[in-house]
C-alpha positions in Angstrom: -9.0 -3.0 0.3 -6.7 -3.0 -2.8 -3.2 -2.7 -2.6 -0.6 -2.2 -5.5 2.8 -3.2 -4.0 6.3 -2.7 -5.2 9.6 -3.7 -4.0 12.0 -0.6 -4.2 15.8 0.1 -2.7 14.5 3.5 -1.9 11.9 5.8 -2.5 10.0 9.1 -1.7 6.7 11.3 -1.7 6.8 15.2 -2.6 4.2 17.0 -2.0 4.4 20.9 -3.1 8.3 20.4 -3.1 8.5 19.0 0.6 9.4 15.3 1.0 6.5 14.0 3.2 7.4 10.5 3.2 10.9 8.4 2.6 12.3 4.9 2.8 15.2 3.0 1.8 15.0 -0.7 1.0 10.9 -2.0 1.3 7.4 -1.6 -0.4 5.7 1.4 -2.3 2.2 0.4 -1.5 -0.7 2.4 -3.2 -3.6 1.6 -0.7 -7.4 1.6 -1.9 -9.8 1.3 0.4 -13.2 0.4 -0.3 -17.0 1.3 1.8 -17.1 -2.4 3.0 -13.6 -2.5 4.5 -13.2 -3.3 8.2 -10.4 -3.4 10.8 -10.2 -7.2 10.3 -9.5 -6.3 6.3 -6.6 -3.7 7.3 -5.0 -5.8 9.7 -4.8 -9.1 7.3 -3.9 -6.7 4.5 -0.6 -5.0 6.6 0.2 -9.0 8.0 0.0 -10.4 4.0 2.2 -7.5 2.3 5.0 -7.7 5.6 4.9 -11.4 5.0 5.6 -11.3 1.3 8.9 -13.4 0.3 9.9 -11.4 -2.5 13.3 -10.1 -1.4 16.4 -12.3 -2.3 18.0 -14.3 0.3 22.1 -15.3 -0.2 21.2 -17.9 -2.7 19.5 -15.2 -4.6 16.3 -16.5 -4.1 13.3 -14.8 -3.8 12.4 -16.5 -0.1 13.0 -13.5 2.2 10.0 -11.5 4.0 10.0 -7.5 4.5 10.5 -7.9 8.1 13.4 -10.4 7.9 15.2 -7.7 5.8 14.1 -4.7 8.1 12.7 -3.3 4.8 10.3 0.1 5.6 6.8 0.7 3.7 5.6 4.1 2.3 2.1 3.6 1.9 0.2 5.8 -0.2 -3.4 6.4 0.0 -4.9 6.0 -3.5 -8.9 6.2 -3.6 -8.6 5.6 -7.4 -7.6 2.0 -7.3 -11.5 1.7 -6.5 -12.2 3.6 -9.9 -15.3 1.9 -12.0 -14.2 2.8 -15.4 -16.9 0.9 -17.4 -18.5 4.4 -18.2 -16.1 7.2 -20.5 -16.8 9.1 -16.5 -15.3 6.9 -14.3 -16.7 6.2 -11.0 -15.4 6.1 -7.3 -18.7 5.1 -5.4 -17.3 2.4 -4.3 -14.1 4.1 -2.8 -14.4 4.7 1.0 -15.2 8.3 2.3 -12.5 10.0 4.0 -13.8 9.7 7.4 -13.9 5.9 7.0 -10.6 5.5 5.3 -8.2 7.6 7.4 -8.7 5.8 10.2 -8.4 2.4 8.2 -5.5 4.0 6.8 -3.5 4.9 9.8 -4.6 1.2 11.6 
């Protein structure tokens, strides 16, 4: 699994003019799922992301985790994180197919 994690004070996803996901303070995560990924990988990554201590405490130091600030997650599936750009035409052959990726994303 590959994740791009961005701290935010608010974010949303809009598809065809309809908001399909919205959060306040928390993380926007672009999530790529590979062919080799398992349930254990998904659980590990979820634990790692929620445990990241990158929110400021009362002293202004990045010392608090997502759960400590009661933050939210907006996770966006993004198979392009598995793109192989060594050729002029990117290959996405290492990305998981939807029938494998969807259950791991939902987990």
